[in-house]
C-alpha positions in Angstrom: 31.7 8.9 -39.6 29.0 7.4 -41.9 25.6 6.7 -40.5 25.1 3.0 -40.0 22.7 1.3 -42.3 20.8 -0.6 -39.6 20.2 0.0 -35.9 22.7 -1.8 -33.8 20.1 -3.0 -31.3 17.0 -4.0 -33.3 18.2 -4.1 -36.9 15.7 -1.6 -38.4 17.0 0.3 -41.4 17.9 3.8 -40.2 20.6 5.0 -42.7 18.2 6.0 -45.5 16.3 8.4 -43.2 19.3 10.3 -41.9 19.5 12.8 -44.9 15.8 13.7 -44.6 16.1 14.0 -40.8 19.1 16.5 -41.0 17.4 18.5 -43.8 14.1 18.9 -41.9 15.8 19.7 -38.6 18.0 22.3 -40.3 14.8 24.0 -41.7 13.6 24.4 -38.1 11.3 21.5 -37.4 11.3 19.8 -34.0 13.6 16.7 -34.0 11.0 14.7 -32.0 8.3 15.5 -34.5 10.6 14.6 -37.4 11.5 11.2 -35.9 7.8 10.5 -35.2 6.9 11.3 -38.8 9.7 9.1 -40.1 8.4 6.1 -38.1 11.1 5.8 -35.5 9.3 4.8 -32.3 12.0 2.7 -30.6 14.5 4.7 -28.5 17.4 2.5 -29.9 16.7 3.7 -33.5 16.1 7.3 -32.4 19.5 7.3 -30.6 21.2 6.0 -33.8 20.0 9.1 -35.7 20.2 11.8 -33.0 23.6 10.8 -31.7 25.3 10.5 -35.1 28.3 12.8 -35.6 28.8 13.5 -39.3 32.6 13.5 -39.5 33.2 12.2 -43.1 34.0 15.7 -44.4 36.8 16.1 -41.9 38.3 12.7 -42.6 38.1 12.7 -46.4 38.0 16.3 -47.7 36.8 16.6 -51.3 39.0 19.3 -52.6 
């Protein structure tokens, strides 16, 4: 639903990087390169961002 603020495994802050990740991937950049440039080296943090399903718009529609 909403991206978690911290990685469940190591505790690194990942929530603030998710909007930038989705924007850059939507523009056509390679997801691996985006994660590398955002500083996510651990696979636990990478999984938090890559596997997130953004369902908030389906649960709480705005209009």
